C-alpha positions as CSV (number, residue, x, y, z in Angstrom):
1,M,-23.0,-11.4,1.3
2,R,-20.5,-8.9,2.0
3,T,-18.7,-8.2,5.1
4,K,-15.5,-8.4,5.4
5,T,-12.7,-6.0,4.1
6,Y,-9.7,-6.8,3.0
7,F,-5.9,-5.7,3.8
8,I,-3.4,-5.6,0.6
9,S,-0.1,-3.9,0.5
10,D,3.5,-4.4,-1.7
11,L,2.6,-6.1,-4.8
12,H,4.7,-3.9,-6.8
13,L,3.3,-4.5,-9.8
14,G,6.0,-3.7,-12.9
15,A,8.2,-3.8,-10.6
16,S,12.0,-4.8,-13.1
17,Y,12.9,-7.3,-10.9
18,I,9.8,-9.4,-11.1
19,T,10.8,-12.8,-13.2
20,D,7.2,-13.3,-15.0
21,T,5.6,-9.6,-14.4
22,R,2.4,-10.9,-16.4
23,A,2.2,-14.6,-14.4
24,H,2.5,-12.6,-11.1
25,E,-0.2,-9.8,-12.2
26,L,-2.8,-12.9,-12.8
27,R,-2.4,-14.1,-9.7
28,I,-3.4,-10.4,-7.8
29,V,-5.9,-10.8,-10.0
30,N,-6.9,-13.8,-9.8
31,F,-6.9,-13.0,-5.6
32,L,-9.3,-10.3,-6.4
33,K,-11.8,-12.4,-8.0
34,S,-11.7,-14.8,-5.2
35,I,-12.1,-12.2,-2.7
36,A,-15.4,-10.1,-4.8
37,N,-18.3,-11.7,-2.8
38,D,-17.8,-10.5,-0.2
39,C,-15.4,-7.8,-0.1
40,R,-16.8,-5.1,1.5
41,R,-14.1,-2.9,1.0
42,L,-10.5,-2.9,-0.5
43,I,-7.6,-1.3,1.2
44,L,-4.6,-1.0,-0.7
45,L,-1.5,0.5,1.6
46,G,0.7,0.9,-0.6
47,D,3.5,0.3,-2.8
48,I,1.0,-1.2,-5.3
49,L,2.6,-0.5,-8.4
50,D,6.3,-0.1,-8.5
51,Y,5.8,3.1,-10.0
52,W,3.3,5.2,-11.1
53,W,3.3,8.3,-13.1
54,E,0.4,10.3,-14.7
55,Y,0.6,12.8,-17.2
56,R,-1.7,15.2,-17.5
57,S,-3.1,13.5,-20.7
58,V,-1.0,10.4,-20.5
59,V,-0.2,7.1,-18.2
60,P,1.9,4.9,-18.1
61,R,1.0,1.1,-20.4
62,G,0.6,-1.7,-18.4
63,F,-2.1,-3.1,-15.6
64,V,-5.1,-3.6,-17.5
65,R,-5.9,-6.6,-16.6
66,F,-5.7,-4.9,-12.8
67,F,-7.2,-2.1,-13.5
68,G,-9.6,-3.7,-14.7
69,A,-10.3,-5.9,-11.5
70,L,-10.8,-3.4,-9.8
71,A,-12.9,-1.1,-11.1
72,S,-15.2,-4.3,-11.3
73,L,-15.5,-4.6,-7.5
74,A,-15.9,-0.9,-7.3
75,D,-19.4,-0.6,-9.9
76,D,-20.5,-3.5,-7.4
77,G,-20.4,-1.3,-4.7
78,V,-16.6,-2.8,-3.5
79,E,-15.5,0.4,-1.4
80,I,-11.3,1.0,-2.5
81,I,-9.5,3.0,-0.7
82,W,-5.5,3.3,-2.0
83,F,-2.6,4.6,0.1
84,K,-0.1,7.0,-1.7
85,G,3.5,4.0,-0.7
86,N,6.6,5.3,-1.6
87,H,6.7,3.6,-5.0
88,D,4.2,5.2,-6.3
89,I,3.2,8.6,-5.0
90,W,2.5,10.0,-7.8
91,I,-1.2,8.9,-8.6
92,F,-3.2,11.7,-9.8
93,D,-6.9,12.4,-10.5
94,Y,-6.9,9.4,-13.3
95,L,-7.1,6.1,-11.4
96,P,-10.0,7.8,-8.9
97,K,-12.3,9.3,-11.5
98,E,-11.8,6.0,-14.6
99,I,-11.9,3.4,-11.5
100,G,-13.7,5.1,-8.8
101,L,-11.6,4.8,-6.0
102,T,-9.8,6.7,-3.5
103,V,-6.7,8.0,-3.3
104,H,-4.8,9.0,0.2
105,D,-1.7,9.4,1.6
106,G,-0.4,9.8,5.3
107,I,-2.7,7.9,8.0
108,M,-6.1,7.8,8.3
109,V,-8.3,6.9,11.6
110,T,-11.2,5.5,11.1
111,E,-13.9,3.4,12.6
112,F,-14.8,-0.1,10.9
113,D,-18.1,-1.8,13.0
114,G,-17.5,0.1,16.2
115,K,-13.3,-0.8,16.6
116,R,-11.0,2.0,15.8
117,F,-8.4,1.8,12.6
118,L,-5.2,3.4,12.3
119,M,-3.5,2.8,8.8
120,E,-1.0,4.0,6.3
121,H,2.0,3.1,4.6
122,G,4.4,3.0,7.1
123,D,7.2,4.8,5.2
124,G,5.9,8.3,6.7
125,I,6.3,7.7,10.2
126,G,7.9,7.2,13.4
127,R,11.9,8.3,13.3
128,L,12.8,8.2,9.8
129,P,16.3,9.2,8.6
130,W,17.5,13.1,7.3
131,S,18.1,11.8,3.5
132,F,15.0,10.2,4.0
133,R,12.9,12.8,5.2
134,K,14.6,15.1,2.5
135,L,14.2,12.9,0.1
136,R,10.7,12.4,1.1
137,A,9.9,15.9,0.9
138,L,11.2,16.1,-2.5
139,F,9.8,13.6,-4.7
140,R,5.8,15.2,-2.8
141,S,7.1,19.1,-3.6
142,P,4.6,21.0,-6.4
143,T,7.4,22.2,-7.9
144,A,9.8,18.8,-8.4
145,Q,6.5,17.5,-9.6
146,R,6.2,20.1,-12.0
147,L,10.1,19.6,-13.2
148,Y,9.7,16.1,-14.0
149,A,7.0,16.2,-15.3
150,S,8.3,17.8,-18.3
151,I,11.0,15.3,-19.4
152,H,10.0,13.0,-21.6
153,P,8.4,9.2,-20.4
154,R,11.0,7.6,-22.2
155,W,13.6,8.6,-19.5
156,T,12.1,9.4,-17.0
157,I,10.2,5.9,-16.6
158,G,13.4,3.8,-17.3
159,F,14.7,6.6,-14.2
160,A,13.1,5.0,-11.9
161,H,12.6,1.4,-12.9
162,S,16.4,1.6,-12.5
163,W,16.6,3.4,-9.3
164,S,13.9,0.4,-7.9
165,S,16.1,-2.2,-9.0
166,H,19.6,-1.0,-7.6
167,S,17.7,-0.9,-4.1
168,R,16.9,-4.2,-4.0
169,K,19.9,-5.7,-4.8
170,N,21.3,-3.3,-2.2
171,G,19.0,-4.5,0.5
172,G,16.0,-1.7,0.5
173,Y,13.6,-4.6,-0.2
174,V,15.0,-7.4,2.2
175,P,13.2,-7.9,6.0
176,S,14.6,-8.0,8.2
177,E,13.3,-9.5,12.3
178,R,13.2,-6.0,13.5
179,S,11.8,-4.2,10.3
180,G,8.7,-3.5,11.6
181,D,10.1,-2.5,15.2
182,N,9.8,1.6,14.0
183,L,6.1,0.7,13.1
184,I,5.6,-1.0,17.0
185,E,6.9,2.0,18.7
186,F,4.8,4.3,17.1
187,S,1.8,2.6,17.9
188,K,2.7,2.1,21.5
189,K,3.1,5.5,22.0
190,Y,0.3,6.9,19.2
191,N,-2.0,4.8,22.2
192,S,-0.3,6.1,25.2
193,D,-0.3,9.4,23.9
194,N,-3.8,9.5,23.2
195,K,-5.3,7.5,25.7
196,N,-9.5,8.7,25.7
197,K,-9.4,7.6,21.3
198,P,-6.7,4.6,21.8
199,I,-6.8,2.2,18.6
200,D,-7.7,-0.9,18.1
201,Y,-6.3,-1.4,15.1
202,F,-3.5,-0.8,13.0
203,I,-2.2,-1.8,9.8
204,F,0.6,-1.3,7.9
205,G,2.9,-1.7,4.8
206,H,6.4,-0.7,3.4
207,C,8.3,-3.5,6.0
208,H,7.7,-7.0,3.1
209,I,7.2,-8.5,6.9
210,L,3.9,-10.5,7.5
211,L,3.3,-9.6,11.1
212,Q,0.8,-9.0,14.1
213,K,2.0,-8.5,17.1
214,Q,-0.3,-7.4,20.4
215,L,0.0,-4.7,22.5
216,D,0.3,-4.6,26.4
217,D,-3.1,-2.4,25.9
218,G,-4.5,-4.9,23.7
219,A,-4.2,-2.5,20.7
220,K,-2.7,-5.3,17.6
221,V,-0.2,-3.4,15.4
222,V,-0.5,-6.1,11.7
223,I,2.0,-5.6,9.0
224,L,0.9,-6.6,5.9
225,G,3.9,-8.4,4.0
226,D,4.2,-8.5,0.1
227,W,3.2,-10.1,-2.7
228,I,6.8,-11.1,-4.3
229,N,7.2,-13.6,-2.4
230,R,4.6,-13.7,0.4
231,F,2.1,-13.2,-0.8
232,S,-0.1,-11.7,2.0
233,Y,-3.1,-9.9,3.1
234,A,-5.2,-9.7,5.7
235,V,-9.4,-9.9,6.5
236,W,-11.6,-8.2,8.5
237,D,-14.8,-9.7,9.2
238,G,-16.0,-7.3,11.5
239,N,-15.1,-9.4,14.9
240,A,-11.9,-9.8,14.8
241,I,-8.8,-9.8,11.9
242,S,-6.8,-12.3,10.2
243,T,-3.4,-13.0,8.3
244,H,-3.6,-15.1,5.2
245,T,-1.4,-16.5,2.0
246,Y,-2.5,-16.6,-1.4
247,K,-2.2,-19.9,-3.0
């Protein structure tokens, strides 16, 4: 019986710094197969792909088994919501139409089984450095996207993977104990400002740490970890939320 909601983020499929990308993809596919019988909803909270850009009539190669596993879940009636992260910003209409999923950008507030959830990848909320805000706005600019689309993929794909790899080598993917502080502070302030409609569960990715923290008001903040080192996810069973790692 399909009663559970699964949350997963930061798979970074296709990243050049992952030694065996085929084994990485198969591990994720096997996880998706393992939840097929009880999964009611699958929430993909961003950075699922390390890079993705779909041109009007051309899409990047790769990820066939992963997309097939998603399509199989969607065909069986599983609701799939894919949040844009800071690596997979440029999903347009191909994956929604081909697989049958919903793409969301930014914060979503919704109810599951009578509980209020706030979900976001995590890169777009709280106190953000000025330089990051500018870069984030540039990546989402329709004008910048049109200009980028005019460049041949042989140049853009290599550039994007080099940027990602450079960021990792320079500490961009190294989590610390303080990585989630910004998200926790955001969650506290959100409920303080919305006492009439408080959130029960705040769910984020982005930080590459696995964390459950209960706030003073009883709400919980969940940060989902990653699938580079932790292979972690969260499950809502209709009554409680729990975090796990996939072996």
